[in-house]
C-alpha positions as CSV (number, residue, x, y, z in Angstrom):
1,X,76.7,-20.6,-47.5
2,X,75.9,-25.0,-46.7
3,X,78.3,-26.7,-43.9
4,X,79.7,-29.9,-43.8
5,X,77.4,-30.4,-41.4
6,X,74.9,-29.5,-43.0
7,X,75.5,-30.3,-46.7
8,X,73.8,-33.6,-46.7
9,X,70.7,-34.3,-44.7
10,X,69.8,-37.3,-42.9
11,X,65.7,-38.5,-41.7
12,X,64.5,-41.6,-40.7
13,X,60.5,-41.6,-40.3
14,X,58.4,-43.8,-38.4
15,X,57.6,-46.7,-41.2
16,X,61.4,-47.2,-41.2
17,X,62.3,-45.0,-44.6
18,X,65.4,-43.1,-44.1
19,X,66.1,-40.1,-46.9
20,X,69.3,-39.0,-46.9
21,X,69.3,-35.2,-49.4
22,X,72.0,-33.5,-51.2
23,X,71.6,-30.5,-49.6
24,X,74.2,-27.9,-51.3
25,X,71.5,-26.3,-54.3
26,X,73.7,-23.6,-54.5
27,X,76.4,-25.5,-55.9
28,X,73.9,-27.5,-57.5
29,X,74.7,-30.8,-55.1
30,X,77.9,-30.9,-56.7
31,X,80.1,-33.2,-54.2
32,X,83.4,-33.4,-53.0
33,X,85.8,-35.3,-51.0
34,X,84.1,-34.0,-47.2
35,X,80.6,-34.7,-49.1
36,X,82.1,-37.8,-50.4
37,X,83.1,-39.1,-47.1
38,X,79.7,-38.1,-45.6
39,X,77.9,-40.2,-47.8
40,X,79.8,-43.0,-47.3
41,X,79.8,-43.2,-43.6
42,X,76.2,-42.4,-43.9
43,X,75.4,-45.3,-46.3
44,X,77.6,-47.7,-44.1
45,X,75.9,-46.9,-40.9
46,X,72.2,-47.1,-42.8
47,X,73.7,-50.7,-43.9
48,X,73.5,-51.9,-40.5
49,X,70.3,-50.9,-38.9
50,X,67.5,-53.5,-39.0
51,X,65.2,-50.3,-38.3
52,X,66.0,-49.2,-41.4
53,X,64.0,-50.8,-44.6
54,X,64.1,-48.4,-47.4
55,X,66.5,-45.5,-48.6
56,X,65.4,-42.2,-50.5
57,X,68.3,-40.5,-51.9
58,X,66.9,-36.9,-53.0
59,X,68.4,-34.0,-53.9
60,X,67.4,-29.7,-52.5
61,X,66.8,-27.2,-55.3
62,X,66.7,-27.7,-59.3
63,X,69.6,-30.3,-59.6
64,X,69.7,-33.6,-58.8
65,X,73.5,-33.1,-58.7
66,X,76.5,-31.6,-61.2
67,X,78.9,-33.8,-60.2
68,X,82.2,-33.5,-59.0
69,X,82.6,-29.8,-57.3
70,X,85.1,-27.5,-59.4
71,X,86.9,-26.8,-56.5
72,X,87.6,-29.9,-55.6
73,X,88.7,-31.1,-59.1
74,X,90.9,-28.1,-59.3
75,X,92.3,-29.5,-56.2
76,X,92.9,-33.2,-57.6
77,X,94.6,-31.9,-60.4
78,X,97.5,-30.8,-58.0
79,X,97.4,-34.2,-56.8
80,X,100.0,-36.7,-57.1
81,X,98.9,-40.0,-58.3
82,X,98.8,-41.6,-54.8
83,X,96.6,-38.9,-53.6
84,X,94.5,-39.1,-56.5
85,X,94.2,-43.0,-56.0
86,X,93.4,-42.5,-52.2
87,X,90.7,-39.8,-53.2
88,X,89.4,-42.1,-55.8
89,X,89.4,-45.1,-53.5
90,X,87.0,-43.1,-51.5
91,X,84.7,-42.6,-54.1
92,X,84.7,-46.5,-55.1
93,X,84.1,-47.3,-51.7
94,X,81.4,-44.8,-51.0
95,X,79.5,-46.4,-54.3
96,X,80.1,-49.7,-53.3
97,X,78.3,-49.2,-50.1
98,X,75.7,-47.6,-51.7
99,X,75.3,-50.7,-54.3
100,X,75.3,-53.4,-51.8
101,X,73.2,-51.6,-49.0
102,X,70.8,-54.3,-48.1
103,X,67.8,-52.1,-47.9
104,X,65.9,-51.0,-50.7
105,X,67.3,-48.0,-52.6
106,X,65.2,-45.0,-54.0
107,X,66.9,-42.2,-56.4
108,X,64.8,-39.5,-56.3
109,X,66.1,-37.6,-59.7
110,X,64.3,-34.5,-59.9
111,X,66.8,-32.7,-62.5
112,X,70.4,-32.8,-63.8
113,X,72.6,-35.7,-63.1
114,X,76.1,-35.4,-64.5
115,X,79.1,-37.3,-63.9
116,X,79.4,-39.4,-60.7
117,X,75.6,-38.5,-60.3
118,X,74.8,-40.9,-62.5
119,X,76.8,-43.3,-60.8
120,X,74.9,-42.6,-57.5
121,X,71.2,-43.5,-59.7
122,X,72.8,-46.1,-61.0
123,X,73.4,-47.4,-57.8
124,X,70.1,-47.6,-56.5
125,X,67.5,-50.4,-57.2
126,X,64.7,-47.7,-58.2
127,X,65.1,-44.4,-60.1
128,X,62.0,-42.2,-60.1
129,X,63.2,-39.3,-62.3
130,X,61.0,-36.0,-63.4
131,X,60.6,-35.0,-66.7
132,X,63.1,-32.5,-65.8
133,X,65.6,-34.6,-65.2
134,X,68.7,-35.2,-67.6
135,X,71.7,-37.0,-67.3
136,X,75.3,-36.5,-68.9
137,X,78.7,-38.9,-68.4
138,X,80.5,-35.4,-68.8
139,X,84.1,-36.5,-68.0
140,X,86.0,-37.0,-71.2
141,X,85.0,-33.2,-71.7
142,X,87.5,-32.5,-68.9
143,X,89.9,-35.3,-70.4
144,X,88.9,-37.8,-68.0
145,X,87.0,-41.1,-67.6
146,X,84.0,-42.3,-65.5
147,X,86.2,-45.1,-63.9
148,X,84.7,-45.5,-60.4
149,X,81.1,-45.3,-61.6
150,X,81.7,-47.5,-64.8
151,X,80.4,-50.6,-62.9
152,X,77.5,-49.5,-62.0
153,X,76.7,-47.8,-65.3
154,X,77.4,-50.4,-67.5
155,X,75.2,-52.4,-65.0
156,X,72.3,-50.3,-65.2
157,X,72.6,-49.2,-69.1
158,X,74.9,-52.4,-70.4
159,X,77.6,-52.0,-72.5
160,X,76.9,-51.0,-75.8
161,X,74.8,-47.8,-74.4
162,X,77.7,-47.7,-72.2
163,X,80.1,-47.5,-75.0
164,X,78.6,-44.6,-76.6
165,X,77.8,-42.4,-73.8
166,X,81.1,-43.0,-72.2
167,X,82.8,-41.7,-75.1
168,X,79.9,-38.8,-76.7
169,X,79.7,-37.1,-72.9
170,X,76.3,-36.7,-74.8
171,X,73.6,-35.3,-72.3
172,X,69.9,-37.3,-72.6
173,X,66.7,-36.6,-71.0
174,X,64.4,-38.9,-68.4
175,X,62.9,-40.5,-71.4
176,X,66.0,-41.4,-73.1
177,X,67.4,-42.6,-70.0
178,X,64.0,-45.0,-69.1
179,X,64.4,-46.5,-72.3
180,X,68.1,-47.4,-71.5
181,X,67.0,-49.2,-68.2
182,X,69.0,-46.3,-66.1
183,X,65.5,-44.6,-65.0
184,X,62.6,-46.9,-63.7
185,X,59.7,-44.6,-64.0
186,X,59.2,-40.9,-65.7
187,X,56.7,-38.5,-64.2
188,X,55.4,-35.1,-64.1
189,X,57.6,-33.2,-61.5
190,X,54.9,-32.3,-59.7
191,X,53.8,-36.2,-59.2
192,X,57.6,-36.6,-58.6
193,X,56.9,-37.4,-54.5
194,X,53.6,-38.7,-54.7
195,X,55.1,-41.4,-57.1
196,X,57.8,-41.9,-54.8
197,X,55.4,-42.3,-51.8
198,X,53.4,-45.0,-53.7
199,X,56.7,-47.0,-54.1
200,X,57.6,-46.8,-50.8
201,X,54.2,-47.9,-49.9
202,X,54.4,-50.9,-52.2
203,X,57.5,-52.2,-50.7
204,X,56.2,-51.8,-47.3
205,X,53.6,-54.3,-48.0
206,X,56.0,-57.3,-48.4
207,X,58.0,-58.8,-46.1
208,X,61.4,-57.0,-44.7
209,X,63.9,-60.3,-44.8
210,X,61.9,-61.5,-48.3
211,X,63.1,-57.9,-50.0
212,X,66.4,-58.0,-49.0
213,X,66.9,-61.5,-49.6
214,X,65.2,-61.0,-53.3
215,X,67.8,-58.0,-53.4
216,X,70.7,-60.3,-52.6
217,X,69.1,-63.1,-55.2
218,X,69.4,-61.0,-58.0
219,X,72.9,-59.5,-57.5
220,X,74.1,-63.0,-56.6
221,X,72.6,-64.9,-59.9
222,X,73.2,-62.4,-62.2
223,X,75.6,-63.1,-65.3
224,X,76.2,-66.9,-63.2
225,X,75.9,-70.2,-65.3
226,X,72.7,-72.2,-64.6
227,X,74.5,-75.1,-63.4
228,X,74.0,-77.8,-60.5
229,X,76.0,-75.3,-58.2
230,X,73.5,-72.6,-59.1
231,X,70.5,-74.6,-58.8
232,X,71.3,-75.9,-55.4
233,X,72.0,-72.4,-54.3
234,X,68.9,-71.1,-55.3
235,X,66.7,-73.8,-53.9
236,X,68.0,-73.9,-50.7
237,X,67.3,-69.9,-50.4
238,X,63.6,-70.7,-51.1
239,X,63.3,-74.0,-48.7
240,X,65.4,-71.6,-46.1
241,X,62.5,-68.7,-46.1
242,X,59.9,-70.8,-46.8
243,X,60.3,-72.7,-42.9
244,X,61.5,-69.1,-41.7
245,X,59.4,-67.3,-39.4
246,X,58.3,-64.7,-41.7
247,X,57.7,-67.1,-44.5
248,X,55.2,-69.2,-42.5
249,X,53.8,-66.0,-41.3
250,X,53.5,-64.8,-45.0
251,X,52.0,-67.9,-46.2
252,X,49.7,-68.6,-43.4
253,X,48.3,-65.1,-43.8
254,X,47.5,-65.4,-47.6
255,X,45.4,-69.0,-47.1
256,X,43.9,-67.1,-43.8
257,X,42.8,-64.1,-46.1
258,X,44.4,-62.0,-43.8
259,X,47.1,-58.9,-43.5
260,X,50.8,-60.4,-42.7
261,X,52.4,-58.1,-39.5
262,X,54.6,-56.6,-41.4
263,X,52.6,-54.7,-43.4
264,X,52.5,-51.0,-42.6
265,X,49.9,-48.0,-43.2
266,X,50.1,-46.5,-46.4
267,X,52.1,-43.5,-46.7
268,X,50.3,-41.2,-48.6
269,X,47.2,-41.7,-45.9
270,X,46.7,-38.3,-44.4
271,X,48.4,-36.8,-46.8
């Protein structure tokens, strides 16, 4: 049986790639308040680390995550409103920490992702799934709603699709998730690791500060009016990064036909 100490695994390699792995395969990686707290603290700590450039969210076993743990749900049923509110706030804070982590985040989804696990995937910048992956917003089957994950799921699949799948709790598979915008790439299960490694190599070839600023840019300009204020903000940002050390290095490397100093060795090399 897994203990809280090894229910979530954490590793950072020499390239600055962190891997957070859900590690309760006997429970289909369902999460409870303890695992949520571990994930929240991990995500907050990763966000503060300048040596980490990318975070991969993965899971051991056949399932990515079954969502809420049944024993935890049973306990919550006996909680007061205030206790439920505190519990939900902790989950909401964990999702917020993941969604707004400055590093690039990749979800590697090998199997079923139900309930809150769809929220985890929605919070990641890039989702790569195997052709055996499936997804289900199953809350209404239990008389509940996907409340804390809803902002991220709606951002990922759009309001129209969310209105359907929030209400029907239909199970849909990786290809459909790709069509909806939840999943970016669907590959054979056997190719999942290499596909994630290829994506990591692509990201490591780009400027570290530029990547973080580009992610923040996407978050900041989404749904904003294209007015003089926004024009000014975007102009200031490109001007600032052009004159930054990294911007200067990138431009000089391009014109001098050499690699910029931040580029790393391909992660697939030697595998």
